[in-house]
Every structure is written in C-alpha cells, then in structure tokens.
N, C-alpha and C positions, 0 to 999 in steps of 0.2 A: 533489458526490464527496463521497462517502462513505469515511473510511478505517478499517479497523483496525490499529491498533498494536500490536504482541506483540514485550514488549524477552524474546530468545532468550538461547541461550548458542550456538543450533548452528542454523540453517537451511538448507534446500537446494530445488531446484525437481528434478525429476526429469521427465525427458519419454523415449518408446520406451525405460525401463530404463536410460538414459544419465545420468548426473548434467548437468543444461543449466548450474545457480550455483549457489552455496553460498558460507555467510555463516557467522562463529565470533559470538562478543558482539557486539549489535547489535538493531537492530530489523528485524522484517518487517514490510511494510505491504501490507498487503490494498487496493485502493485500485477502485471502480467509481465509473463515470462516469453524469450524466445531459445529456440534449442542452443544460442552459441554463446549463456550467460554465464559465468563463471565465476567465482569467490572473489576475487576481485572488483566486479561489479558489482555484486554485492558489499564488501567492506567500505567501499566507495559510498553506496547511497545509503548505509544504514547511518556512517559520517556526519552526511548530510542530514539526515532526518532527525538524528538526535543533536546536533551542533550550532542547526542556522537559527539564526538570530528572528527567531519569528512572532515571540510574543512582546508581549507591554514593557517599555524602556528594554527592548533591546535581550531581552532574553530567550533563549533558547529553551527546549521541551524537558532535558534534563535539570534546565535552572528553575525550573515554575515544579517542576515532579508530575508535570503532567501525563494525562491518559493517552495508550497509544492501541490504534485499531487496524490492525493490516488483514483487508480484505484481497483474495484474488480473483482477476477479472480478467481473463485469458483479452475480449474484445477492447483493448488498448491495441492490441499489434492488430486489428483489422483493415484491411485494405480497400478505399473504394473507388480506386483510383479508374477500371474498367465496371459499366455498369451500375447499376442499380440493389443487386445484390452480393452485401461486403465477403469478402475473401479469408479467411484466415490460415494462409498459406504460412505467412512469418511468426505465427503463434508459437510456441513447444507442444507439439501432441501434451493428451491428458497425460500419460505416465510421466514424461519426462518435466512435465510443470509441478508435479505434485511433491517429487523428488527435490526441484529448485525451489517451490512456494517451502518446503519445508526447511532444506536446509538456509534459507531468508531467514526463516524465523528464528531458526537456533542459533544462527550466528548473532540476529539482533537478540536473545536472549543474553546471547555470552558475553553483550560490549553494553551491556546495561543493567542497570537492580528497579528499575521501572516492571513495570507489572503490564507483558505483552499481548496483548487480546490480537483473537484473530474470527475470521469467519470459519467457515465449512469446507475447503477445499469443494469443488462438486455440487456444491448444494444450491437447491434454489433459494434462495436467501434475499430478503428484505433488508435491503439496506438503510437508515436510515440518520438523519445526521441536521446538526443546525449549524449551519454553519456562520463562522465569529467573525464578520466581518465584510461581508468573503473577502475571504482569502486562501487561493488556489496557486497550488504552483502544480507542474510538469516536471521530473527526473525522466531525462532519458540516459542510462548509461555507457549507450553507443556513442552520445553528441553531445557531450559532455560543457555545456556551456555557462 
C-alpha cells in the first residue's frame, strides 16, 4: 500500500462537474493498493495518518479535529523502469483494489470519530487541493521508514 499524504487548507473531489466531497484544513490521502496488502498494512497506515504530528504546534489530525479525504489512485504503483509507457503490473487489479479500498476506509472509520470523506472508486475525478506548506509525505507499508 502506498499513500501520498498532503497537508491541505482545503481539498475536494469533483465528478461530472459536481462536487462529490470536500474538506477544509486536514489531510488529502491518495492511496494505491497492491495484491499482497493486508489488514496489518491498513492498521499501520491509519495509525500514521491519524497520529503523525503534522500540524501547527506539533499536533496530529486527531488533535486538530481536521478533515480527511481519501482518494484511490492506482497509479501510485506505476513502473517506468522500461520504455516510456508506464506498467501497472504491481497495482492490484480493479476488483481486488476496490475490496482493499473499502476495507481501508472501513478500518479508518472504526479508528476515529473524525468524518472520513472519499472519492468514488474507479470514477474519472478531478481532485483539487490547496496545499498547506506545501507539506507532502509518502508512505509505503512495505518499506516502513
């Protein structure tokens, strides 16, 4: 599982020119899944997302009662090692990725009282954000640095 976490002043998902979801101050999380992701990966990632001290005065998302917007992005597992055309072979197939995405969202909802907003899996989305900082982290649950 890979996640790009961006601290944002605001973020939203627009589908078919209509706003689907939006947050004010908080975190935009773009998530990608591979076939061997497990619940352990989800738990580790969720703990990081909710508890990392990423905000003013060393506060976490939980402490500031910030928003969280989680959007599926399979391209996080693109490989550009060979040629000029990205390979998606490491990304989970659509059916598996949808199940993993739903499980991750459910786990996040169980771990916090914060409102979890999402994109729409598989939709053609416009993701808009106003970065705060900018401040961006990359998490790879298979390479826990």
